[in-house]
All heavy atoms as TSV, in Angstrom:
chain	resi	resn	atom	element	x	y	z
A	1	MET	N	N	95.465	92.550	118.844
A	1	MET	CA	C	96.067	93.812	119.276
A	1	MET	C	C	95.228	94.481	120.439
A	1	MET	O	O	95.804	94.877	121.388
A	1	MET	CB	C	96.120	94.696	118.033
A	1	MET	CG	C	96.654	96.094	118.342
A	1	MET	SD	S	96.855	97.026	116.820
A	1	MET	CE	C	97.901	98.293	117.424
A	2	PHE	N	N	93.942	94.607	120.214
A	2	PHE	CA	C	93.064	95.180	121.274
A	2	PHE	C	C	92.144	94.067	121.786
A	2	PHE	O	O	91.802	93.132	121.052
A	2	PHE	CB	C	92.223	96.301	120.712
A	2	PHE	CG	C	93.025	97.468	120.137
A	2	PHE	CD1	C	93.168	97.628	118.745
A	2	PHE	CD2	C	93.689	98.302	120.925
A	2	PHE	CE1	C	93.864	98.646	118.176
A	2	PHE	CE2	C	94.423	99.351	120.476
A	2	PHE	CZ	C	94.538	99.475	119.113
A	3	LYS	N	N	91.755	94.226	123.034
A	3	LYS	CA	C	90.754	93.239	123.559
A	3	LYS	C	C	89.612	94.022	124.086
A	3	LYS	O	O	89.640	95.237	124.310
A	3	LYS	CB	C	91.478	92.393	124.723
A	3	LYS	CG	C	91.951	93.166	125.841
A	3	LYS	CD	C	92.679	92.267	126.797
A	3	LYS	CE	C	93.169	92.898	128.061
A	3	LYS	NZ	N	93.836	94.137	127.998
A	4	LYS	N	N	88.550	93.333	124.306
A	4	LYS	CA	C	87.308	93.923	124.835
A	4	LYS	C	C	87.611	94.682	126.153
A	4	LYS	O	O	88.350	94.184	127.059
A	4	LYS	CB	C	86.263	92.862	125.179
A	4	LYS	CG	C	85.551	92.370	124.004
A	4	LYS	CD	C	84.426	91.427	124.461
A	4	LYS	CE	C	83.694	90.847	123.283
A	4	LYS	NZ	N	82.603	89.992	123.729
A	5	GLY	N	N	87.090	95.910	126.278
A	5	GLY	CA	C	87.289	96.675	127.474
A	5	GLY	C	C	88.387	97.668	127.401
A	5	GLY	O	O	88.502	98.587	128.203
A	6	ASP	N	N	89.306	97.525	126.416
A	6	ASP	CA	C	90.397	98.507	126.243
A	6	ASP	C	C	89.838	99.816	125.773
A	6	ASP	O	O	88.926	99.901	124.998
A	6	ASP	CB	C	91.390	97.963	125.068
A	6	ASP	CG	C	92.270	96.925	125.508
A	6	ASP	OD1	O	92.309	96.610	126.702
A	6	ASP	OD2	O	92.919	96.291	124.603
A	7	PHE	N	N	90.398	100.906	126.301
A	7	PHE	CA	C	90.137	102.236	125.773
A	7	PHE	C	C	91.075	102.478	124.651
A	7	PHE	O	O	92.284	102.207	124.698
A	7	PHE	CB	C	90.353	103.266	126.911
A	7	PHE	CG	C	89.263	103.311	127.939
A	7	PHE	CD1	C	89.470	102.633	129.124
A	7	PHE	CD2	C	88.052	103.921	127.684
A	7	PHE	CE1	C	88.471	102.587	130.138
A	7	PHE	CE2	C	87.060	103.847	128.608
A	7	PHE	CZ	C	87.235	103.211	129.851
A	8	VAL	N	N	90.498	103.003	123.581
A	8	VAL	CA	C	91.241	103.340	122.365
A	8	VAL	C	C	90.958	104.811	121.959
A	8	VAL	O	O	89.995	105.379	122.384
A	8	VAL	CB	C	90.916	102.422	121.223
A	8	VAL	CG1	C	91.413	100.965	121.521
A	8	VAL	CG2	C	89.418	102.430	120.927
A	9	THR	N	N	91.717	105.322	121.103
A	9	THR	CA	C	91.621	106.672	120.578
A	9	THR	C	C	91.647	106.691	119.034
A	9	THR	O	O	92.398	105.861	118.424
A	9	THR	CB	C	92.549	107.746	121.113
A	9	THR	OG1	O	93.898	107.366	120.729
A	9	THR	CG2	C	92.518	107.853	122.609
A	10	ILE	N	N	90.939	107.568	118.433
A	10	ILE	CA	C	91.031	107.892	117.006
A	10	ILE	C	C	90.546	109.310	116.831
A	10	ILE	O	O	89.486	109.635	117.368
A	10	ILE	CB	C	90.231	106.897	116.122
A	10	ILE	CG1	C	90.401	107.119	114.690
A	10	ILE	CG2	C	88.739	106.864	116.471
A	10	ILE	CD1	C	89.839	106.070	113.686
A	11	ASN	N	N	91.335	110.101	116.158
A	11	ASN	CA	C	90.939	111.507	115.886
A	11	ASN	C	C	90.556	112.218	117.211
A	11	ASN	O	O	89.620	112.987	117.324
A	11	ASN	CB	C	89.793	111.625	114.932
A	11	ASN	CG	C	90.050	111.076	113.570
A	11	ASN	OD1	O	91.211	111.079	113.129
A	11	ASN	ND2	N	89.089	110.526	112.933
A	12	LYS	N	N	91.413	111.958	118.211
A	12	LYS	CA	C	91.231	112.552	119.572
A	12	LYS	C	C	89.987	112.140	120.298
A	12	LYS	O	O	89.669	112.774	121.346
A	12	LYS	CB	C	91.427	114.126	119.477
A	12	LYS	CG	C	92.763	114.536	118.917
A	12	LYS	CD	C	92.775	116.046	118.910
A	12	LYS	CE	C	94.108	116.519	118.323
A	12	LYS	NZ	N	94.292	117.977	118.229
A	13	GLU	N	N	89.287	111.205	119.792
A	13	GLU	CA	C	88.049	110.689	120.435
A	13	GLU	C	C	88.399	109.437	121.218
A	13	GLU	O	O	89.165	108.584	120.727
A	13	GLU	CB	C	86.892	110.382	119.430
A	13	GLU	CG	C	86.381	111.589	118.679
A	13	GLU	CD	C	85.597	112.478	119.557
A	13	GLU	OE1	O	84.923	112.041	120.492
A	13	GLU	OE2	O	85.677	113.746	119.406
A	14	ILE	N	N	87.837	109.311	122.408
A	14	ILE	CA	C	88.112	108.089	123.265
A	14	ILE	C	C	86.845	107.228	123.121
A	14	ILE	O	O	85.734	107.553	123.247
A	14	ILE	CB	C	88.330	108.464	124.658
A	14	ILE	CG1	C	89.558	109.289	124.791
A	14	ILE	CG2	C	88.502	107.190	125.530
A	14	ILE	CD1	C	89.856	109.896	126.187
A	15	GLY	N	N	87.158	105.890	122.828
A	15	GLY	CA	C	86.124	104.883	122.879
A	15	GLY	C	C	86.578	103.659	123.573
A	15	GLY	O	O	87.636	103.552	124.025
A	16	VAL	N	N	85.637	102.665	123.730
A	16	VAL	CA	C	85.980	101.431	124.351
A	16	VAL	C	C	85.667	100.327	123.416
A	16	VAL	O	O	84.685	100.307	122.662
A	16	VAL	CB	C	85.201	101.299	125.662
A	16	VAL	CG1	C	83.688	101.206	125.455
A	16	VAL	CG2	C	85.680	100.106	126.481
A	17	VAL	N	N	86.581	99.308	123.375
A	17	VAL	CA	C	86.440	98.179	122.465
A	17	VAL	C	C	85.357	97.259	122.988
A	17	VAL	O	O	85.347	96.806	124.150
A	17	VAL	CB	C	87.770	97.399	122.398
A	17	VAL	CG1	C	87.596	96.117	121.573
A	17	VAL	CG2	C	88.918	98.227	121.812
A	18	VAL	N	N	84.348	96.971	122.132
A	18	VAL	CA	C	83.268	96.108	122.511
A	18	VAL	C	C	83.213	94.798	121.698
A	18	VAL	O	O	82.470	93.895	122.011
A	18	VAL	CB	C	81.890	96.789	122.489
A	18	VAL	CG1	C	81.833	97.917	123.506
A	18	VAL	CG2	C	81.601	97.395	121.131
A	19	MET	N	N	83.937	94.837	120.541
A	19	MET	CA	C	84.007	93.672	119.660
A	19	MET	C	C	85.403	93.485	119.033
A	19	MET	O	O	85.938	94.547	118.673
A	19	MET	CB	C	82.966	93.754	118.557
A	19	MET	CG	C	81.521	93.773	118.953
A	19	MET	SD	S	80.473	94.119	117.503
A	19	MET	CE	C	80.289	92.409	116.972
A	20	THR	N	N	85.887	92.310	118.974
A	20	THR	CA	C	87.151	92.072	118.342
A	20	THR	C	C	86.841	91.605	116.906
A	20	THR	O	O	85.739	91.198	116.615
A	20	THR	CB	C	88.050	91.062	119.066
A	20	THR	OG1	O	87.319	89.853	119.142
A	20	THR	CG2	C	88.373	91.594	120.499
A	21	GLY	N	N	87.888	91.555	116.045
A	21	GLY	CA	C	87.628	91.157	114.653
A	21	GLY	C	C	87.016	89.839	114.448
A	21	GLY	O	O	86.174	89.659	113.533
A	22	GLU	N	N	87.298	88.887	115.248
A	22	GLU	CA	C	86.698	87.580	115.183
A	22	GLU	C	C	85.211	87.547	115.452
A	22	GLU	O	O	84.491	86.612	115.019
A	22	GLU	CB	C	87.378	86.535	116.174
A	22	GLU	CG	C	88.891	86.306	115.900
A	22	GLU	CD	C	89.766	87.420	116.406
A	22	GLU	OE1	O	89.412	88.038	117.528
A	22	GLU	OE2	O	90.832	87.677	115.814
A	23	GLU	N	N	84.714	88.578	116.166
A	23	GLU	CA	C	83.245	88.629	116.549
A	23	GLU	C	C	82.458	89.403	115.508
A	23	GLU	O	O	81.221	89.425	115.635
A	23	GLU	CB	C	83.198	89.267	117.961
A	23	GLU	CG	C	83.812	88.397	119.013
A	23	GLU	CD	C	83.965	89.183	120.284
A	23	GLU	OE1	O	84.414	90.335	120.321
A	23	GLU	OE2	O	83.601	88.620	121.366
A	24	ILE	N	N	83.162	90.194	114.647
A	24	ILE	CA	C	82.406	91.031	113.701
A	24	ILE	C	C	82.060	90.165	112.449
A	24	ILE	O	O	82.817	89.447	111.967
A	24	ILE	CB	C	83.333	92.179	113.289
A	24	ILE	CG1	C	83.670	93.031	114.531
A	24	ILE	CG2	C	82.663	92.985	112.262
A	24	ILE	CD1	C	84.718	94.048	114.233
A	25	PRO	N	N	80.716	90.230	112.118
A	25	PRO	CA	C	80.288	89.470	110.939
A	25	PRO	C	C	81.044	89.781	109.685
A	25	PRO	O	O	81.479	90.951	109.499
A	25	PRO	CB	C	78.836	89.854	110.826
A	25	PRO	CG	C	78.402	90.450	112.126
A	25	PRO	CD	C	79.600	91.046	112.687
A	26	GLY	N	N	81.189	88.818	108.831
A	26	GLY	CA	C	81.872	89.052	107.554
A	26	GLY	C	C	83.369	88.862	107.718
A	26	GLY	O	O	83.911	88.284	108.620
A	27	ASP	N	N	84.019	89.356	106.652
A	27	ASP	CA	C	85.536	89.233	106.676
A	27	ASP	C	C	86.214	90.475	107.283
A	27	ASP	O	O	86.802	91.288	106.542
A	27	ASP	CB	C	86.018	88.988	105.262
A	27	ASP	CG	C	87.493	88.672	105.124
A	27	ASP	OD1	O	88.008	88.184	106.111
A	27	ASP	OD2	O	88.060	88.887	104.099
A	28	SER	N	N	86.101	90.629	108.587
A	28	SER	CA	C	86.542	91.891	109.214
A	28	SER	C	C	87.608	91.554	110.369
A	28	SER	O	O	87.560	92.245	111.376
A	28	SER	CB	C	85.382	92.662	109.755
A	28	SER	OG	O	84.580	93.097	108.722
A	29	CYS	N	N	88.342	90.537	110.223
A	29	CYS	CA	C	89.217	90.177	111.316
A	29	CYS	C	C	90.278	91.200	111.660
A	29	CYS	O	O	90.898	91.177	112.722
A	29	CYS	CB	C	89.933	88.785	111.020
A	29	CYS	SG	S	90.937	88.775	109.546
A	30	ASP	N	N	90.495	92.115	110.721
A	30	ASP	CA	C	91.480	93.205	110.924
A	30	ASP	C	C	90.755	94.494	111.361
A	30	ASP	O	O	91.411	95.593	111.323
A	30	ASP	CB	C	92.279	93.455	109.689
A	30	ASP	CG	C	91.428	93.861	108.508
A	30	ASP	OD1	O	90.194	93.649	108.511
A	30	ASP	OD2	O	92.057	94.404	107.492
A	31	HIS	N	N	89.512	94.438	111.884
A	31	HIS	CA	C	88.780	95.562	112.352
A	31	HIS	C	C	88.503	95.412	113.809
A	31	HIS	O	O	88.626	94.282	114.338
A	31	HIS	CB	C	87.511	95.724	111.542
A	31	HIS	CG	C	87.738	96.232	110.158
A	31	HIS	ND1	N	88.493	95.555	109.195
A	31	HIS	CD2	C	87.175	97.348	109.526
A	31	HIS	CE1	C	88.450	96.260	108.104
A	31	HIS	NE2	N	87.678	97.330	108.286
A	32	THR	N	N	87.969	96.476	114.472
A	32	THR	CA	C	87.655	96.475	115.874
A	32	THR	C	C	86.375	97.236	115.958
A	32	THR	O	O	86.139	98.259	115.395
A	32	THR	CB	C	88.781	97.140	116.648
A	32	THR	OG1	O	89.986	96.522	116.439
A	32	THR	CG2	C	88.389	97.121	118.203
A	33	GLY	N	N	85.408	96.704	116.855
A	33	GLY	CA	C	84.162	97.405	117.164
A	33	GLY	C	C	84.357	98.325	118.334
A	33	GLY	O	O	84.715	97.822	119.454
A	34	VAL	N	N	84.139	99.570	118.160
A	34	VAL	CA	C	84.354	100.575	119.201
A	34	VAL	C	C	83.117	101.370	119.483
A	34	VAL	O	O	82.400	101.809	118.632
A	34	VAL	CB	C	85.485	101.534	118.758
A	34	VAL	CG1	C	85.746	102.577	119.816
A	34	VAL	CG2	C	86.780	100.770	118.403
A	35	TRP	N	N	82.811	101.576	120.771
A	35	TRP	CA	C	81.653	102.351	121.213
A	35	TRP	C	C	82.150	103.596	121.753
A	35	TRP	O	O	83.014	103.619	122.624
A	35	TRP	CB	C	80.854	101.571	122.241
A	35	TRP	CG	C	79.549	102.329	122.648
A	35	TRP	CD1	C	78.639	102.805	121.853
A	35	TRP	CD2	C	79.213	102.608	124.002
A	35	TRP	NE1	N	77.633	103.422	122.585
A	35	TRP	CE2	C	77.999	103.317	123.908
A	35	TRP	CE3	C	79.777	102.346	125.256
A	35	TRP	CZ2	C	77.297	103.700	125.095
A	35	TRP	CZ3	C	79.026	102.784	126.392
A	35	TRP	CH2	C	77.786	103.468	126.269
A	36	PHE	N	N	81.628	104.748	121.274
A	36	PHE	CA	C	82.102	106.114	121.674
A	36	PHE	C	C	81.087	106.727	122.630
A	36	PHE	O	O	81.105	107.909	122.869
A	36	PHE	CB	C	82.337	106.992	120.471
A	36	PHE	CG	C	83.504	106.517	119.696
A	36	PHE	CD1	C	83.326	105.784	118.468
A	36	PHE	CD2	C	84.769	106.909	120.023
A	36	PHE	CE1	C	84.373	105.346	117.761
A	36	PHE	CE2	C	85.850	106.488	119.238
A	36	PHE	CZ	C	85.655	105.686	118.124
A	37	GLY	N	N	80.153	105.922	123.174
A	37	GLY	CA	C	79.233	106.464	124.169
A	37	GLY	C	C	77.929	107.024	123.532
A	37	GLY	O	O	77.177	107.694	124.197
A	38	THR	N	N	77.706	106.769	122.296
A	38	THR	CA	C	76.548	107.338	121.552
A	38	THR	C	C	75.511	106.269	121.361
A	38	THR	O	O	75.810	105.133	121.267
A	38	THR	CB	C	76.953	108.076	120.324
A	38	THR	OG1	O	77.578	107.086	119.464
A	38	THR	CG2	C	77.898	109.236	120.507
A	39	TYR	N	N	74.283	106.719	121.115
A	39	TYR	CA	C	73.202	105.819	120.925
A	39	TYR	C	C	72.455	106.186	119.593
A	39	TYR	O	O	72.481	107.369	119.184
A	39	TYR	CB	C	72.117	105.894	121.985
A	39	TYR	CG	C	72.689	105.474	123.346
A	39	TYR	CD1	C	73.313	106.357	124.204
A	39	TYR	CD2	C	72.577	104.103	123.767
A	39	TYR	CE1	C	73.839	105.933	125.462
A	39	TYR	CE2	C	73.079	103.743	124.975
A	39	TYR	CZ	C	73.761	104.629	125.813
A	39	TYR	OH	O	74.220	104.219	126.999
A	40	ASP	N	N	71.776	105.244	118.986
A	40	ASP	CA	C	71.026	105.434	117.807
A	40	ASP	C	C	69.624	104.831	118.101
A	40	ASP	O	O	69.467	103.590	118.168
A	40	ASP	CB	C	71.632	104.784	116.562
A	40	ASP	CG	C	70.846	105.028	115.261
A	40	ASP	OD1	O	69.761	105.700	115.327
A	40	ASP	OD2	O	71.264	104.527	114.262
A	41	LYS	N	N	68.631	105.664	118.350
A	41	LYS	CA	C	67.248	105.252	118.679
A	41	LYS	C	C	67.287	104.353	119.876
A	41	LYS	O	O	66.580	103.332	119.949
A	41	LYS	CB	C	66.595	104.583	117.505
A	41	LYS	CG	C	66.386	105.582	116.333
A	41	LYS	CD	C	65.854	104.924	115.166
A	41	LYS	CE	C	65.835	105.916	114.015
A	41	LYS	NZ	N	65.497	105.295	112.746
A	42	GLY	N	N	68.132	104.649	120.908
A	42	GLY	CA	C	68.108	103.862	122.164
A	42	GLY	C	C	69.086	102.664	122.126
A	42	GLY	O	O	69.160	101.967	123.118
A	43	PHE	N	N	69.720	102.433	121.001
A	43	PHE	CA	C	70.655	101.295	120.907
A	43	PHE	C	C	72.135	101.869	120.799
A	43	PHE	O	O	72.369	102.854	120.173
A	43	PHE	CB	C	70.365	100.426	119.694
A	43	PHE	CG	C	69.072	99.749	119.769
A	43	PHE	CD1	C	67.936	100.298	119.176
A	43	PHE	CD2	C	68.918	98.534	120.437
A	43	PHE	CE1	C	66.713	99.715	119.259
A	43	PHE	CE2	C	67.700	97.906	120.439
A	43	PHE	CZ	C	66.582	98.482	119.872
A	44	PRO	N	N	73.080	101.239	121.540
A	44	PRO	CA	C	74.471	101.635	121.485
A	44	PRO	C	C	74.914	101.603	119.992
A	44	PRO	O	O	74.719	100.601	119.262
A	44	PRO	CB	C	75.190	100.601	122.278
A	44	PRO	CG	C	74.187	100.006	123.186
A	44	PRO	CD	C	72.950	99.995	122.391
A	45	GLU	N	N	75.586	102.687	119.563
A	45	GLU	CA	C	76.153	102.841	118.244
A	45	GLU	C	C	77.632	102.345	118.222
A	45	GLU	O	O	78.441	102.968	118.887
A	45	GLU	CB	C	76.042	104.239	117.822
A	45	GLU	CG	C	76.380	104.550	116.387
A	45	GLU	CD	C	76.155	106.020	116.083
A	45	GLU	OE1	O	76.921	106.860	116.604
A	45	GLU	OE2	O	75.172	106.371	115.313
A	46	VAL	N	N	77.841	101.240	117.585
A	46	VAL	CA	C	79.199	100.638	117.534
A	46	VAL	C	C	79.776	100.881	116.163
A	46	VAL	O	O	79.206	100.486	115.161
A	46	VAL	CB	C	79.184	99.127	117.893
A	46	VAL	CG1	C	80.531	98.549	117.734
A	46	VAL	CG2	C	78.677	98.912	119.333
A	47	TRP	N	N	80.970	101.486	116.153
A	47	TRP	CA	C	81.689	101.706	114.892
A	47	TRP	C	C	82.644	100.592	114.586
A	47	TRP	O	O	83.397	100.214	115.525
A	47	TRP	CB	C	82.420	103.080	114.967
A	47	TRP	CG	C	81.468	104.223	114.923
A	47	TRP	CD1	C	80.794	104.783	115.855
A	47	TRP	CD2	C	81.174	104.963	113.735
A	47	TRP	NE1	N	80.012	105.845	115.460
A	47	TRP	CE2	C	80.238	105.949	114.110
A	47	TRP	CE3	C	81.471	104.876	112.385
A	47	TRP	CZ2	C	79.656	106.791	113.136
A	47	TRP	CZ3	C	80.942	105.727	111.474
A	47	TRP	CH2	C	80.008	106.754	111.892
A	48	ILE	N	N	82.679	100.068	113.429
A	48	ILE	CA	C	83.615	99.003	112.955
A	48	ILE	C	C	84.751	99.773	112.265
A	48	ILE	O	O	84.578	100.408	111.211
A	48	ILE	CB	C	83.004	98.038	112.020
A	48	ILE	CG1	C	81.700	97.453	112.680
A	48	ILE	CG2	C	83.947	96.973	111.691
A	48	ILE	CD1	C	81.924	96.776	114.045
A	49	ILE	N	N	85.902	99.775	112.886
A	49	ILE	CA	C	87.063	100.549	112.403
A	49	ILE	C	C	88.293	99.696	112.160
A	49	ILE	O	O	88.573	98.768	112.979
A	49	ILE	CB	C	87.408	101.601	113.517
A	49	ILE	CG1	C	86.269	102.473	113.815
A	49	ILE	CG2	C	88.657	102.386	113.156
A	49	ILE	CD1	C	86.324	103.375	115.076
A	50	PRO	N	N	89.030	99.901	111.100
A	50	PRO	CA	C	90.215	99.161	110.872
A	50	PRO	C	C	91.127	99.347	112.102
A	50	PRO	O	O	91.412	100.446	112.543
A	50	PRO	CB	C	90.812	99.755	109.627
A	50	PRO	CG	C	89.697	100.358	108.841
A	50	PRO	CD	C	88.790	100.803	109.971
A	51	SER	N	N	91.648	98.240	112.612
A	51	SER	CA	C	92.454	98.308	113.854
A	51	SER	C	C	93.675	99.149	113.731
A	51	SER	O	O	94.132	99.726	114.729
A	51	SER	CB	C	92.843	96.844	114.308
A	51	SER	OG	O	91.642	96.071	114.506
A	52	GLU	N	N	94.257	99.200	112.523
A	52	GLU	CA	C	95.520	99.989	112.332
A	52	GLU	C	C	95.265	101.431	112.549
A	52	GLU	O	O	96.276	102.227	112.781
A	52	GLU	CB	C	96.075	99.724	110.958
A	52	GLU	CG	C	95.172	100.175	109.810
A	52	GLU	CD	C	95.643	99.779	108.412
A	52	GLU	OE1	O	95.966	98.520	108.275
A	52	GLU	OE2	O	95.701	100.611	107.580
A	53	TYR	N	N	94.039	101.963	112.476
A	53	TYR	CA	C	93.749	103.320	112.706
A	53	TYR	C	C	93.610	103.704	114.172
A	53	TYR	O	O	93.652	104.902	114.490
A	53	TYR	CB	C	92.398	103.729	112.076
A	53	TYR	CG	C	92.402	103.637	110.583
A	53	TYR	CD1	C	91.166	103.849	109.877
A	53	TYR	CD2	C	93.497	103.408	109.809
A	53	TYR	CE1	C	91.120	103.755	108.508
A	53	TYR	CE2	C	93.466	103.268	108.421
A	53	TYR	CZ	C	92.208	103.517	107.777
A	53	TYR	OH	O	92.195	103.397	106.426
A	54	LEU	N	N	93.548	102.688	115.038
A	54	LEU	CA	C	93.323	102.992	116.497
A	54	LEU	C	C	94.664	102.966	117.240
A	54	LEU	O	O	95.612	102.244	116.890
A	54	LEU	CB	C	92.401	101.839	117.035
A	54	LEU	CG	C	90.986	101.740	116.439
A	54	LEU	CD1	C	90.371	100.496	116.944
A	54	LEU	CD2	C	90.249	103.007	116.850
A	55	LYS	N	N	94.679	103.709	118.289
A	55	LYS	CA	C	95.766	103.813	119.274
A	55	LYS	C	C	95.285	103.481	120.640
A	55	LYS	O	O	94.068	103.617	120.920
A	55	LYS	CB	C	96.444	105.118	119.264
A	55	LYS	CG	C	97.072	105.505	117.930
A	55	LYS	CD	C	97.737	106.829	118.058
A	55	LYS	CE	C	98.313	107.209	116.666
A	55	LYS	NZ	N	98.911	108.531	116.629
A	56	HIS	N	N	96.103	102.885	121.490
A	56	HIS	CA	C	95.711	102.631	122.863
A	56	HIS	C	C	95.353	103.976	123.531
A	56	HIS	O	O	96.037	104.981	123.386
A	56	HIS	CB	C	96.814	101.959	123.662
A	56	HIS	CG	C	96.927	100.478	123.286
A	56	HIS	ND1	N	96.088	99.531	123.750
A	56	HIS	CD2	C	97.770	99.859	122.437
A	56	HIS	CE1	C	96.424	98.386	123.288
A	56	HIS	NE2	N	97.444	98.549	122.438
A	57	GLY	N	N	94.268	103.901	124.277
A	57	GLY	CA	C	93.792	105.162	124.951
A	57	GLY	C	C	94.361	105.324	126.370
A	57	GLY	O	O	95.182	104.548	126.765
A	58	PRO	N	N	93.880	106.331	127.101
A	58	PRO	CA	C	94.386	106.609	128.377
A	58	PRO	C	C	93.908	105.630	129.430
A	58	PRO	O	O	92.933	104.904	129.173
A	58	PRO	CB	C	93.871	107.995	128.724
A	58	PRO	CG	C	92.569	108.055	127.890
A	58	PRO	CD	C	92.829	107.260	126.668
A	59	GLU	N	N	94.543	105.587	130.505
A	59	GLU	CA	C	94.079	104.725	131.597
A	59	GLU	C	C	92.802	105.370	132.185
A	59	GLU	O	O	92.675	106.580	132.182
A	59	GLU	CB	C	95.144	104.713	132.795
A	59	GLU	CG	C	96.370	103.947	132.427
A	59	GLU	CD	C	96.107	102.462	132.179
A	59	GLU	OE1	O	95.290	101.837	132.928
A	59	GLU	OE2	O	96.650	101.876	131.176
A	60	SER	N	N	91.931	104.582	132.676
A	60	SER	CA	C	90.647	105.104	133.241
A	60	SER	C	C	90.887	105.593	134.659
A	60	SER	O	O	91.781	105.188	135.368
A	60	SER	CB	C	89.626	104.050	133.208
A	60	SER	OG	O	89.947	102.900	133.964
A	61	VAL	N	N	90.012	106.467	135.051
A	61	VAL	CA	C	89.954	106.975	136.481
A	61	VAL	C	C	88.798	106.147	137.117
A	61	VAL	O	O	87.681	106.282	136.681
A	61	VAL	CB	C	89.656	108.489	136.466
A	61	VAL	CG1	C	89.518	108.939	137.962
A	61	VAL	CG2	C	90.694	109.277	135.792
A	62	LEU	N	N	89.168	105.435	138.133
A	62	LEU	CA	C	88.139	104.625	138.804
A	62	LEU	C	C	87.466	105.405	139.944
A	62	LEU	O	O	88.161	106.078	140.777
A	62	LEU	CB	C	88.757	103.358	139.405
A	62	LEU	CG	C	89.487	102.487	138.388
A	62	LEU	CD1	C	90.125	101.323	139.112
A	62	LEU	CD2	C	88.494	101.955	137.346
A	63	LYS	N	N	86.156	105.383	139.959
A	63	LYS	CA	C	85.372	106.056	140.988
A	63	LYS	C	C	84.352	105.094	141.563
A	63	LYS	O	O	83.973	104.152	140.895
A	63	LYS	CB	C	84.675	107.291	140.458
A	63	LYS	CG	C	85.630	108.365	139.984
A	63	LYS	CD	C	84.923	109.560	139.529
A	63	LYS	CE	C	85.972	110.613	139.138
A	63	LYS	NZ	N	85.379	111.963	138.900
A	64	HIS	N	N	83.940	105.332	142.762
A	64	HIS	CA	C	82.973	104.543	143.440
A	64	HIS	C	C	81.909	105.285	144.159
A	64	HIS	O	O	82.200	106.258	144.728
A	64	HIS	CB	C	83.665	103.552	144.384
A	64	HIS	CG	C	82.820	102.519	145.057
A	64	HIS	ND1	N	81.754	101.878	144.479
A	64	HIS	CD2	C	82.820	102.076	146.312
A	64	HIS	CE1	C	81.224	101.093	145.287
A	64	HIS	NE2	N	81.818	101.212	146.456
């Protein structure tokens, strides 16, 4: 459903997909790893969320 790099939303928060279900350890093929831009002690904080809770996010604005 989602692929790496897709923007997604949940509870009006925008995140980016960094892991698909096949890449998440354990039996989580129906989940998605999403990064919301936060860190925990200097490491990116990735949330493992059931894919059915996520919606496709907005298109990005490209800047250079």
